[in-house]
N, C-alpha and C positions, 0 to 999 in steps of 0.2 A: 444889161448892156452898159458898160462904162463909157465907151467911146463909139462913135459911128460916123457915117457919112451922110450929109444932108444933100438931098437931090431935089431939084425943082423941075417940074414938068407940067405946063398948063395947056398942052395940046388938046383942043376940044374935040379933035377927030379920033382920039384914041381912048380906049377904056382903061380902067385902073389896073387891070391885070397886065396889059401891055406896058404901061408906064413902070410898073414894078419890075417887069422883066428887063426893060432897058436899064434901069438903075442897078439891078442885080448883075447884069453882064458887065457894066462899067466897074462896079465894086470888085467883082472877081478879077477882072483884068488888072486893076490898080493894086489890089491888096493880096492877090494870090489865093484867096479863099472865098467860098460862097457865103453870103450872109444868110442867117436863118431867122431874123427878126426884122420887122418893118413897122414903124409907127407912122400913122397918118392922122390927120384931123378927123374927129368923129363924123363930121359931115360928109366925108369921103368914103366912109365904110360901106361896103356892099350890104344888101339886105341880109344875106346869109354869110356872116363873117366866118372865114375858113382859111386854111393854109393855102397860100397861093404859090404854086411852083416850089413847094417845100419850105415856104417862108411863112412864119407865124405873123399874121397881120393883126395889129392892135390899134385901137383908137387912143389918141392922147391929145388933150386940149392944148398942150404947149406947142404942138406942131401946127404951123400955119397951113391953110388950104393950098393944095397943089404942091406941097412939100412932102418928101419921103425921107424918114430917118432910118437908115439901114445899118445893121451891124450883126454881131454874133452874140448870142445869149451868154451871160456869165454863169458859170456853174457855182452852186452853193459851196462855200468853204466849210469844211468840218473841223 
């Protein structure tokens, strides 16, 4: 992912899946396509990391807690 959207959500009443869904819906309405990659702080990763609603969820130390960096994966150039 070369560029993406940074989303902040610190709502303590909502789980991470719902937070990612909110961010995904906003991303799709703003940019016209659905993101397929989301980076979060490793402390926010669920016990069983998996694709969330078709989004590859990955931990990254550069992302602050309660922030979500969403975007589209870049394809490898040949």
